[in-house]
N, C-alpha and C positions, 0 to 999 in steps of 0.2 A: 297424604303423599305416599301411602304404602304402595300403590300401584304405579308410581312414577318411574320413568325410564332412568332417572339419575338417583343414586343412593342419597339418603339424607344424613346429615350430621346430627349429633345429640341436640344441638341448639335449634334444629328444625330447618336450617338453611340447606340449600342444595349444594352438593359437592360434585363437581364435574370430573370426568375422567382426565381432563387436562387442567392445567392451572388457569383460573379465571383471568381474563385480561386486566392488566393494571390500568391506571389512569392514562399513562403515556407509555408507549404508543398504543393506539387503539387496537391495531392488529399487529401481531408480532410475526411478520413474514419471515425474518431471518431465523427466528427460533423454530417456526413451523417447518421451514425447509432444511433445518440442520446446519445453517451457516453460522459460524462463530467468528465475527470480525475481530473481536478482541484477541482470540487465540491466534488468528492469522497475523495480526499486527505484532504479537509478542513471540512469534515463532523465531524471530531473528535472535532473541536472547536465550532460547532454549539450547540444550546441549547439542552440539553439532557433531557429525561424523568426523572421526580422526582428530577430535579435540581442537578443531580450528574454528575461530569465531567467524560469524557470517560477515558479509560485506558491510552491512549497515549497522552492525552491532554497536559500534562506538557512538554513532548518532542517536540510536535508540536509547542507549544508556544515559547520554547527556539529557535527552528529553525527559526520560522517566525520573531522573534525579532532580531535574528542575521542577517538574509538575507534581512531584510526590508531596502530598499533604496540604496543598494550597487550594485545592478545589478547581473545578473546570473553568469557572468564570475568570479567576485570576490567572490560571495557567494559560488560557488563550491569549492573554495580553502579555504576561511576563515571560512566557516560554515560546513566543512566536518564532524567534530565530532558530531555536533548536528544532522546533516542529517542521519549519520550512526546510532545514538541512536534512531531516529524516525523510521528508516527502521527496526531496530531490534525489536522495540516494536510492529510494525505492523506485521512483518512476522515471528518473533521468530526463525530465522534460526540458530543462535548460540545456543539457548536453545535446539532445536531439535538435533543438532549435538552432544551436550554434553550428552543429554539423551541417544542417540544411543550408544555413547562410554561407558556409565555406564552399559547399558544393555548387550553389548558385553563382558565387563569385568565380569559381573555377570554370564553370560552363560559359559564363560571360566572357572571360579572358580567352577561352578557346575560340568562341565565335568571332571575337575581334582579331584573332590571330596573334595575340600577345603571349600566348602560352601554348606549347606543343607537348603532347603526352610523350613520356619516355617509350622506347621501343617495347619494353615488356608489358606496357599497358595497352598497346595497340594490337596485340595478337601476333606480333612478329617473333619468330624463334630466335634464340640467342645464337650468335655466330661463333662465340668463343667456347672452347671445351670446358 
């Protein structure tokens, strides 16, 4: 192995310029591309500018405190509500779904003639000074 492209270790095993792939996952795309999801998820708890906590800090703290030390399998079951709260705070999916339903209902009422937009929503200028 003296002429090998990869240097060898004292035990005779090949050592690669990068860490050998572990059993799971086979290809570490996130690591290879420099993406660190754990760091992104925990950015909310890091020190913030002007010493203000981030929007979702309280939800993240509840989830971390719940899941700390019990393992991923138990945490998925026992901390499901905390994790759902954190996900909602980050993604705002339920809020967007609710806003779309409100907008559809408003448009339906406008089409039926049961609701008229205020003047300032229809593009008319204000007549009062």
